[in-house]
C-alpha positions in Angstrom: 93.5 105.3 117.0 96.7 106.2 118.8 98.6 103.7 116.6 97.0 105.1 113.4 97.9 108.6 114.5 101.4 107.5 115.2 102.1 105.5 112.0 100.1 107.3 109.3 101.0 110.8 108.0 97.7 112.6 107.1 99.4 115.9 106.3 99.7 115.0 102.5 96.1 116.2 102.2 97.1 119.8 102.5 99.2 119.9 99.3 96.6 117.7 97.5 93.6 120.0 98.0 95.5 123.3 98.1 94.6 124.3 94.5 90.9 123.9 95.2 90.9 126.6 97.9 91.2 130.3 97.5 94.0 131.7 99.8 92.9 135.3 99.6 89.1 135.6 99.5 86.1 134.2 101.4 85.8 133.0 104.9 88.5 130.8 106.4 87.9 127.2 105.3 87.7 124.2 107.7 91.0 122.5 108.2 91.5 120.0 105.3 93.2 117.4 107.5 90.4 117.6 110.1 87.8 116.9 107.4 89.9 114.1 105.8 90.3 112.4 109.2 86.5 112.6 109.6 86.1 110.9 106.2 88.6 108.2 107.3 86.6 107.5 110.5 83.4 107.5 108.5 84.6 104.8 106.2 86.4 102.9 109.0 83.1 102.5 110.9 80.8 102.6 107.9 78.8 105.7 109.0 76.7 108.2 107.1 77.7 111.9 107.1 75.1 112.8 109.7 75.9 109.9 111.9 79.7 110.6 111.7 79.2 114.2 113.0 76.8 113.0 115.7 79.2 110.4 116.9 82.2 112.7 116.8 80.3 115.3 118.9 80.2 113.0 121.9 83.1 110.6 121.3 86.3 112.1 122.9 88.5 109.6 121.1 87.2 110.8 117.8 87.7 114.4 118.8 91.3 113.7 119.9 92.0 111.9 116.6 90.8 114.8 114.4 92.6 117.4 116.6 89.7 119.1 118.5 89.2 119.9 122.1 86.2 118.4 123.9 84.4 121.8 123.9 85.0 122.5 120.2 82.2 122.2 117.7 82.3 120.1 114.6 81.6 121.1 111.0 78.1 120.5 109.6 77.5 117.1 107.8 77.1 119.0 104.5 80.8 120.0 104.9 81.9 116.4 104.5 80.0 116.1 101.2 81.4 119.3 99.9 85.0 118.4 100.9 84.6 114.9 99.4 83.2 116.0 96.1 84.6 119.5 95.5 88.0 119.3 97.2 89.1 115.7 97.0 87.3 115.0 93.7 88.6 118.2 92.0 92.2 117.5 93.2 92.3 114.0 91.9 91.2 111.5 94.5 93.6 108.8 93.1 96.5 110.6 94.7 95.0 109.8 98.1 95.6 106.1 97.5 99.0 106.7 96.0 100.0 108.7 99.1 99.4 105.8 101.5 101.1 103.3 99.2 104.2 105.5 99.1 104.2 105.7 102.9 104.1 101.9 103.0 107.1 101.7 100.6 109.1 104.3 102.6 108.5 102.3 105.8 109.7 99.1 104.1 106.4 97.4 104.5 106.1 96.4 100.8 108.8 94.0 99.7 107.0 91.8 97.1 107.3 92.6 93.4 104.1 90.7 92.7 100.8 92.3 91.9 97.4 90.5 92.1 94.5 91.8 90.1 90.7 91.2 90.4 87.4 92.9 90.3 84.4 93.1 92.6 81.0 94.7 92.2 78.9 97.3 94.0 75.1 97.6 93.8 73.9 101.0 92.6 72.1 103.4 95.0 69.0 103.3 92.8 66.8 100.7 91.3 67.0 99.8 87.6 64.0 101.0 85.6 62.3 100.2 82.3 62.8 102.7 79.5 59.5 104.5 80.1 60.3 104.9 83.8 63.8 106.3 82.9 62.4 108.8 80.4 59.6 109.9 82.7 61.8 110.4 85.7 64.4 112.3 83.7 61.7 114.6 82.3 60.2 115.2 85.8 63.5 115.9 87.4 64.5 118.4 84.7 61.2 120.1 84.6 61.1 120.3 88.4 64.6 121.9 88.8 63.9 124.5 86.1 60.6 125.6 87.7 62.2 125.7 91.1 64.9 128.1 90.0 63.0 129.9 87.3 59.3 129.8 88.2 58.3 132.3 85.5 59.4 129.8 82.8 56.9 127.1 83.8 54.3 128.1 81.2 57.0 128.3 78.4 58.1 124.7 78.9 56.4 121.9 76.9 53.9 119.9 79.0 54.5 116.3 79.8 52.2 114.1 77.5 49.5 111.9 79.1 50.6 108.3 78.5 47.7 105.8 78.5 48.1 102.4 80.1 49.6 99.8 77.8 50.1 102.5 75.0 52.2 100.8 72.3 54.4 103.8 71.4 54.6 105.2 75.0 58.5 105.0 75.1 58.9 106.8 71.8 56.4 109.5 72.8 58.2 110.1 76.0 61.6 110.0 74.3 60.4 112.8 71.9 59.1 114.8 74.8 62.4 114.6 76.8 64.3 115.7 73.7 61.9 118.6 73.2 62.1 119.6 76.9 65.9 119.6 76.8 66.0 121.8 73.7 63.5 124.2 75.3 65.6 124.5 78.5 68.8 125.2 76.5 67.0 127.9 74.5 65.3 129.6 77.5 68.4 129.3 79.9 71.5 129.4 77.7 73.7 130.2 80.6 72.4 127.3 82.8 74.6 125.9 85.5 74.5 123.8 88.7 71.7 121.4 89.1 70.0 122.5 85.9 73.1 121.6 83.9 73.4 118.3 85.7 69.8 117.3 85.0 70.1 118.6 81.4 73.2 116.5 80.7 71.5 113.4 82.0 68.5 114.1 79.8 70.8 114.4 76.8 72.6 111.2 77.5 69.3 109.3 77.8 68.0 110.7 74.5 71.2 109.9 72.7 71.4 106.3 74.2 70.7 104.0 71.2 70.3 101.0 73.5 67.7 102.6 75.9 64.6 101.2 74.2 66.0 97.7 74.2 66.6 98.0 78.0 70.4 97.5 77.6 71.6 101.0 78.0 70.9 103.6 80.7 68.6 101.9 83.3 68.2 104.7 85.8 67.4 108.4 85.4 68.8 109.0 88.9 72.1 107.1 88.3 72.7 107.0 84.6 76.3 105.7 85.0 75.2 102.4 86.7 75.1 99.4 84.4 73.7 95.9 84.3 76.4 93.3 84.8 76.9 89.6 85.3 78.4 87.6 88.2 77.8 84.3 86.5 75.6 82.9 83.7 72.5 83.1 85.9 73.3 85.8 88.4 73.3 89.5 87.5 73.6 92.9 89.3 72.9 96.6 88.6 75.7 98.9 89.6 79.5 99.3 89.3 82.7 97.3 89.2 85.8 98.1 91.2 88.9 96.8 89.5 91.7 96.3 92.0 95.5 95.7 92.1 97.1 94.6 95.3 100.5 93.5 96.5 101.1 90.2 98.3 101.3 92.1 101.5 97.7 93.0 100.8 98.3 96.7 100.1 95.9 98.0 97.4 98.0 99.9 94.9 95.3 100.9 92.3 91.5 101.1 91.9 89.6 101.8 88.7 85.8 102.1 88.8 83.6 101.4 85.8 80.0 100.5 85.0 78.9 97.0 85.8 79.0 95.8 82.2 82.7 96.6 81.6 85.3 94.0 80.7 87.8 93.3 83.5 90.7 92.7 81.1 90.4 96.2 79.6 91.3 97.8 82.9 94.7 96.0 83.1 96.9 98.7 81.6 95.4 101.4 83.8 95.8 99.3 87.0 99.4 98.5 86.1 100.2 102.2 85.2 98.7 103.4 88.6 100.7 100.8 90.5 104.0 101.6 88.8 103.4 105.4 89.5 103.5 104.7 93.2 107.1 103.5 92.9 106.5 99.8 93.2 108.5 97.5 91.0 106.4 94.9 89.3 108.0 91.6 88.2 105.0 89.3 88.4 101.2 89.6 87.9 98.7 87.1 89.2 95.2 87.2 87.8 92.3 85.1 86.4 91.5 84.4 82.8 89.8 87.7 82.3 93.3 89.4 82.1 94.8 86.9 79.6 94.1 88.9 76.5 96.9 89.0 74.0 97.3 92.8 74.4 97.7 92.3 78.1 100.2 89.5 77.7 102.1 91.6 75.2 102.2 94.5 77.6 103.6 92.3 80.4 106.2 90.8 78.0 107.4 94.3 76.9 107.9 95.3 80.6 109.5 91.9 81.4 106.7 91.0 83.8 105.9 87.3 84.4 102.2 86.6 83.8 100.7 84.0 86.2 97.4 84.1 84.3 95.5 81.1 83.1 94.9 81.2 79.4 91.3 81.3 78.0 91.1 80.3 74.4 88.2 82.7 74.0 90.4 85.8 74.3 93.2 84.5 72.1 91.7 85.0 68.7 92.9 85.6 65.2 91.4 87.9 62.6 89.5 91.1 63.1 86.7 91.5 65.6 83.4 93.0 64.9 83.3 96.3 66.8 81.2 96.4 69.9 81.1 92.7 70.7 82.6 91.8 74.1 83.2 88.6 76.0 82.0 88.3 79.6 84.3 85.9 81.5 82.0 85.4 84.5 78.9 84.5 82.5 80.9 82.8 79.6 78.9 84.5 76.8 79.4 87.3 74.2 77.4 90.6 74.5 76.5 92.4 71.3 76.4 96.2 70.8 72.7 96.2 71.6 73.3 94.5 74.9 71.9 91.1 74.0 73.9 88.1 75.2 74.6 84.9 73.2 72.4 81.9 74.1 74.8 79.0 73.3 78.3 78.2 72.1 80.0 75.4 70.1 83.5 74.5 68.9 83.9 74.1 65.1 86.7 72.4 63.3 88.8 69.3 64.0 91.3 69.1 66.8 93.9 68.2 64.2 93.2 71.3 62.1 95.2 73.7 64.4 94.4 77.3 63.8 91.2 76.6 61.9 89.3 75.7 65.0 86.9 78.3 66.3 84.6 78.9 69.3 81.3 80.1 67.9 78.7 81.9 70.0 75.0 81.9 68.8 72.5 84.7 69.3 68.7 84.6 69.4 67.8 85.3 65.8 64.3 86.5 66.8 65.8 89.2 69.0 68.3 90.1 66.3 65.7 90.6 63.6 63.8 93.1 65.8 67.0 94.8 67.0 67.2 98.6 66.2 71.0 98.1 65.5 70.6 95.2 63.1 71.7 97.2 60.0 75.3 96.3 59.2 75.2 93.5 61.8 72.6 91.0 60.6 72.7 90.0 56.9 69.3 90.2 55.2 67.6 86.8 55.2 70.1 85.3 57.7 68.8 82.3 59.6 71.2 82.8 62.5 73.6 85.3 64.0 76.9 84.1 65.3 80.2 85.6 66.6 83.4 83.5 66.4 86.8 83.4 68.1 89.5 81.5 66.3 91.3 79.3 68.9 95.1 79.9 68.6 96.5 77.7 71.3 99.6 76.9 69.2 100.6 80.6 69.3 100.8 80.4 73.1 102.7 77.2 73.4 105.4 78.6 75.7 102.8 80.1 78.1 100.8 76.8 78.1 103.9 74.9 79.1 104.5 77.4 81.9 100.9 77.1 82.9 101.4 73.3 83.4 104.5 73.8 85.5 104.7 73.4 89.3 105.9 77.0 89.6 102.7 78.3 88.0 100.5 76.0 90.1 102.2 77.2 93.2 102.0 80.9 92.4 98.4 80.9 91.2 97.4 79.7 94.7 98.2 83.2 95.9 95.3 84.7 93.9 92.5 84.0 96.4 94.0 86.5 98.9 92.6 89.4 96.8 89.1 87.8 97.1 89.5 88.1 100.9 90.4 91.7 100.5 87.3 92.3 98.3 85.2 90.7 101.1 86.7 93.1 103.6 85.9 96.1 101.5 82.3 95.1 101.2 81.5 93.5 104.5 83.0 95.9 106.9 83.4 99.2 105.0 80.2 99.6 102.9 81.3 98.8 99.4 78.5 96.3 99.0 76.2 99.2 97.9 77.0 102.6 96.6 76.4 105.4 99.1 76.3 108.0 96.3 75.2 108.3 92.7 77.3 108.6 89.6 80.6 107.2 88.5 82.5 110.2 89.8 81.2 109.8 93.4 81.5 106.0 93.2 85.2 106.5 92.4 85.7 108.6 95.5 83.9 106.1 97.7 86.1 103.2 96.3 89.3 105.2 96.8 88.5 106.2 100.3 87.6 102.7 101.2 90.8 101.3 99.7 92.8 104.0 101.6 91.1 102.9 104.9 91.8 99.2 104.5 95.4 100.0 103.5 95.8 102.0 106.8 94.5 99.0 108.7 96.9 96.7 106.9 99.7 99.2 107.4 99.3 99.1 111.2 99.4 95.3 111.2 102.5 95.1 109.0 104.2 97.8 111.1 103.4 95.8 114.3 104.9 92.6 112.7 108.0 94.4 111.7 108.5 95.8 115.2 107.9 92.4 116.8 110.5 90.8 114.5 113.1 93.4 115.1 112.6 93.4 118.8 
């Protein structure tokens, strides 16, 4: 802790959260740096809010690190939550990560101009549910919070329908009730706020989710931002994805959090933009095939960045794409707008035909004919449903030649170091499972975790630099 206190400057937090405090009214707030240092220790040792305060109360090293005397009292655990969500979150938690990266640059710890990109996943803090469970829980939570705050309105709210076991239209009945309940709450409490607004917005999202009844949209009334994703063709998860950019010195420069079903490649521009905003020069990017989309390659070319990215013929396609279809690199299948995945694939066309060759993905026609989104997607009387990518290897001849070179093979071997970093985030600092619910809170957890591992790496790099110069 002495080394951390000596090397890392935590005072940036004052300017970052200044706008979220009132300087003239209310009781004096707890010291922002003290609270942020507590959050840092919490992530460093993977503790809950309550456990962090309990430990700090009796651990003199912790009290010294956060700037308190042995006899001083600590803030309540709820203060950590409020500071994390309403101060850091409101101020833009991304700036926390940028601040530590800039400190690394100023100290000369980042010399590489190479960025490595990858993603990892985090399990949601709630279990996935079937549509009826999602609808019922959302209705119960909305009804309960309204009655708790406005008990006189209980008799004016529509009553939850009695759903019989194995009732065929149970989901549709409950969907209609949730919509009716939401409309009633908006009418009876037009100036709603706080927890009522939160539960009402969740109810609205569930009602408007076209994919809910097919079990491909919102899968939890408690955490509606979490999504069903794939690690491979047979392994899936329910939760979030953290998309990460990192230097060769293992300093994380950018983190973007999405639902578990998101496409890794679509986060490329945001990761690159966040990295450049820290002041790092990027001359080379190392990543897997998920980032080899033609738009990403074009972006790198326009910025004179060398892509060390293996090509995947699936993402280099000609012609127009049907909106809503996405390719999942990990599972190697295409997902339709309704959330169904393709069941097999085949290559059509001769190898000698060049651009006319296509990679065709086939969907289960029985599921397609029963799909609520089939209009405009499935032709009447069709015997199968396919989605094709035209293979355009000839258009990427220069990149293919580079991919076969010794330089490429040598540089691509650097990619696995980001997998080690992902393992560190999850194994030692709690990123295996979400501690909080919702995309907003998950983003805060991911950024604070990245900040913490950057500080650990910063101390090691500083020690190496001092040993070398000695």
